[in-house]
N, C-alpha and C positions, 0 to 999 in steps of 0.2 A: 504494500500500500504506500503510494507516494502522491504528492500533489499532482504529478503529471500522468498518473495511471488510473486514478479512481475518482469518480464524482460521487457525492453523497448528499442526501437531504439532511438539514441540521437535526431533525428529530430521529434519524435512523441509527445514529451511533451514540452509544453511551460510554461511561467509564472515562479512562484517561485520554481517549481519542475524541471526546465530544467537543462540540464547538466552544462551550464555556471554558473548558480546560485549555483549548487552543488560545482563546482570548487572554487567559491568565498567563500562559507562557510567553505570548507576545508582549504583554505588559511588562513581564520580568525582563525579557530581552532588551526592550527599549530602555528600561531604567538602568541596566548594567552600564550602558554607554552614557546616557544622559545624566544620571546621578553623579557619576565620576566627573564628567565635564563640568557640571554645575558646581561641584565641590571645589574644583581646581580653578574655575574661571576667574574669580575675583583676584585670587592670589597670583595667578599667572599674569593677569592684566597689570596689577600693581607692582609685583616684584620683578617680573621679567621685562615688561614693556613700559613701565612707569606711567600707566594711565592715570588720568584725573577723572573727575565726574563728567567732564565734557567728552573724553574719548570713550568712556564706558557707556555713556548715553548713545553715542554714534554706533558703537558695536551692538548694543542691545536693540537699537532700531533696525539695524541690518538683520539681526536675528529674527525680528518679527515680520520682515517683508514676506517670506514664504507663507506665514500665517495669514497675512492680508490677501495673498493670492490663492488661498485654499479653494476658492470657488472654481478654479480651473480644474480641480480634480474631477468634476463631473464630465468634462470633455475627454479626460484620459480614459474614462470608462467606455468610450467608443472603441478603444483598441485593446483594453485589458479588463480582467475581472477585478472586483474590489479586493478580493483576497490577494491577487497578484500584486496590485498596487500597494497593499499593506506590506507585503514581503519586500518589494522593491524599495519602499521607503525605509524599512529597517536596514537594508543594505547601504543606502546612502548615509543614514545616521551613523552606523558603525564605522564606515569608511571615513566620514568627515571627522569623527572624534579621534580615530586612530592616527590620523596624519597631523592633528593640530599642533603637537609639540615640536614637529619638525620644521615649522615655519614661524619662528619667534620674532616676527615683526608685526607692526600694526596692520599693514596690508595683508600679511599672511593670516593673521588672526581674523580679520574681517572675512576673508575668502573661505577659510575653513569653517567659520561660524555659519556662513551662508549655506555651504554644502550640508553640514550637520542639521541645520534648521529646516531645509527642504525635506529631508528625511523625517525629522521629528514631526513637523506639522502635517505632512500628508499621511503619515502613519496615524496620528491622532484623529484626523478626519475620517479615515477608513475604519479605524477601530470603533469610533462612535457609531458610524453608520451600521457596521456589521453587528455590533452588540444590540442595537435597538431593533434590528431585523431578526436576529437569532434568539433573543431572550424573551420569554413571555412577559406581557405587561404586568401581570399580577405580582411577579417576583423579580422584575428587572432591577429595582433599586437594591435588593439584597444581593443579587448576583454581581452587580456593578461594584458593590462594597467589597465582595470577595476578590474581584479582579484588582481593585485598588490595593487591597491587602497584599496580594502577591507582588504587585509592583513595589510596594513598600518593603517587602522582604528582600527583593533584589537590591533596593536602595541600601538596606542594612548591610548586605554583602559588600557592595561597592564602598560604602563609607567605612565599614569595619576594617576592610583590607587596607584602605588608605590610612586610617587612624593608626593601625598597628605597624604597617610597613614603611610609612613615609620617613619616620625618624630612624627606625630600626635598621633599614637597609639603605638609608640615604638616597632615596629614589629621586629621579629627575622627573620634571613635568612630561617630557617626551615619552618616557617609559610607561608612566601610568596612563596617559592618553592612549597609547598604542595597545596596552593590555585590555583596557576597558572596551575600546572599539572592537578589538579582536574577539572578545567574549560574546559580544552581540552577534557577530558574524558566524561564530560557531553554533550558537543556539538557533540562528536562522537556518543554517544548513540542516540541523536536526528537524526543524519544523517542516521543511520542504520534503524530507524523506519519510517522515512519520505520519503526516496528516494528509487526508484526501482534500480535494477541492469541494468545499461545501457550497451548495447552491444557495443563492439569496432567496428570501421569501417571496414577497410580491415584486414583480419586475419594476425596476426603478426608472423614473424619468431621467433621461439623459439631456437635461437642459436646466438652466437656472430657474429656481422656483422662489418667488417672493409672493406671499399671500397676506392680505390685509389682516386676516384673522389670527395670524401668527405674530402680530406686532408686539405683544407683551413679551413673548419669548425672545424676539430680536432685541428688545430694550434691555431685558435682563442680561442677555449675552453680551451686549455692548458694554454695559456698566461693569460686568464681571471682568472683561478684558482690560478696561481702563484701570480698575482698582487693582487687578493682579499685578500690573506693572510696578506699582508702588512697592509691593512686597518683593517681587522677584528681582527687580533691579536695585532698589535703593535700600531695602532692609538688609540684604546680604552685604552690600557695599558698605553700609554703616558699620557692620561688625569688623570689617577689615580696615577701613580707613580711620574711623574714630577710635575703636577699641583695640586695634592691633591684633586681631585674631590670626594665628598662623594656620597653615594648611591642615595639620592634624587636629587643631582646635575647632576649625570649621567642620571637619569630618565628624568630630564628637557631637557637635550641635546637630548635624544632619542625621546622625545615628539616633538621637532622641526623636527627631521628627519622624524618621522611618519607623521606629518602634511604636510611637503613638498611632501612626497611620495603620500599621499592620494590625494592631489590636482594636482600634476604634472604628476603622472604615466598615467592617462587616456589621458592627453594632449600629452605626449610623445608617447604613442601608436598611436594616430592619426597622429602625425607628421611623425612617421616611415612609416605608410601607405602612406602618401603623398609624402615624399621626398626619401624614400628608405633606406635600411639597411646601404649602404656604407656611405652616408653622415652623418647618425646618429652616427655611430661608430667612424668616423673621429672626429666629434665634441667631443664625450666622451673622446677619448684618448688624444686629445690636451689639454682639460681641466684637465685631470688627471696628465699629466706631470707637469703642473704648480702647482697643489695642492701638489704633492709629494715633489717637490723642496722646496716649502714653509714649509712643515712639517719638513724638515731636519734642518731648521734654526730658527724655531719659538721659541720665548722666552716669549710670552705673552699668558696668559691663555684664554683670550677672542678671540684672533686671532686664537688660536689652535682650540677652539670650533667652530668658523666660518668655518675653513677649514674642520672640521669633518662633519658639516652639508652639505657643498658643495660637499665633497667627496661622501657622502651617496646619494645625489641627482642624481649623475651620474649613480647609480646602475640600475635604471629603464631602461636606454637605452640598457642594455644587452638583453632586449627583442629581439633586432634586430638580435642577433646571433641565437636565436631559430627560428625566422621566416625565416631567411636566409636558415637554414637547411630544414624547412618545404617546401620551394619552390624548392630546388634542390633534395630532397630526395625521394626515392621510398616509397610510403605509407606503404608498408609492413615492411619497415626498422625502423619505428619510435620507437617502444618499445625497440628492442635490441640496437639501436643506442643511445637511451636515457641513457641506462645503461652504454654503452661504453663511452659516452660523460662525464658522471659523474665520471667515473674512470679516464679518461684523465684529467678532470678538477682538480682531486685530487692527481695526481702523484706528482706534486710539493708541494701540501699541506701537504703531509706526512713528508717531510724533511725540508721544509722552516721554520716552526715555531721553530724547534729544532736548526737548523743551524743558523738562524738569531737571535735566542734567545742568543746565545753565542756572535754573532756580536754586539748585543744590549749592552752587558756588556762593550764592548770596545768603540763603537760609534753608538748611536742611529741615528745620521744623515746618516750614511752609509746605514742603513736599508731603509730609505725613498728615498735616491738617487738611490738605487737598484730598488725600486718601480717605479721611474721615467723612468729608463732604460727599465723596462718591458713594461710600457705604450708606450714607443717609438717604441718598436718592434711590439706591437699590432697595433699601428697606421699604420705602413708599411703594415702589413697584411690586415688591413681594406681597404686600397686603392686598393686591388686586388679583392674585391667583385664587380661583374658586376652591372651595373645600373638596369638591369632586370634579376636577377638570376632565373634559371630554370634548369630542367634536360637537360644536354648537354651544359649548359652555366654556369658552376660553378665558373670559375676563369677568371679574366681579367688581363693578363700579360701586363699591359700598358707600362712598362719599356722596354720590348722587342720590342714593336711597335715603340717606340721612337728611340731606337738604330738602328732599321732596316731602318729608313728614310735616304735617300741619302743626303749627304752633299751638300749644295748650293754653 
């Protein structure tokens, strides 16, 4: 049984060769490369390339360009299957990470970042599409939580090896990048040989899909992308630039993040199934407002590290945005909407790192206070998710109902 010799329906195969296990292993393969790259990225930029907030902003904007262009994935489906595109994306991700350390210049880092990012973002687009097609609606959030947990376990492996080996063996950036990218490529080879091609569920539209009734999903996705940049770009940079975290110390911090995700993500998925998307996202955004305000004024390295772990723990709740769309969306819209959603998610991501990189030079606190404002907007949007979202019941305009009540 290989990808090239056998086709199968997602419901035909159970056990370790089932689609959900495939999604788990792909998530792990992705994180082996990306987690190591993310762990080393800020130290590589500061210690090897002498980057400031301006250069890191440029590099991060370049990283987000493929995310902005994720809508083009739907056109690639004319010439390849979604599973094929997911595999090809993992190939680019592993290769891009593996060669990063061999080009220790600003331009080299920009180019390898672009290659890695094309693989990462197109993999994420296809993984989201395939998971929403292959997983049953009733239990999708719980299964997505398990997939995140496996990815977090792979993060633990990457961060743990870096934490232990960086100082012990006096490793170079080039060596660690090469090993991390190579591990992803090895796992990819196993997937190609061990798993069949799983047919998609409902045939997918191979054109861009923008529907008015999905507007709340688009808005939540846009704000999630804008807010995520404050964490992914500047919270990590804060640890290295202001508090002087070394590579192994950043790895230890990421180890905590991975451990929390591995334990909490499955539980969060089950809670979303139980309490619904609206309550889950309201909880996330209230917590993020507090975290970002604290970031703005933190002066203690330990407190900053605690905020970083708490901030990262909220990420798993974003499952609720995906399952909200799964419930309201036409099944044939999943693949094209996944591409459109990633583009919407990255509209702000293309300019926020550069713009806020300049703001950072003036006031790092202003960057995090802007993040708190973004979380507040997301909180308002989340209150409009219905208790039981479905086709025809996409938005709950609760404030209109209140204003329409007659005065007593």
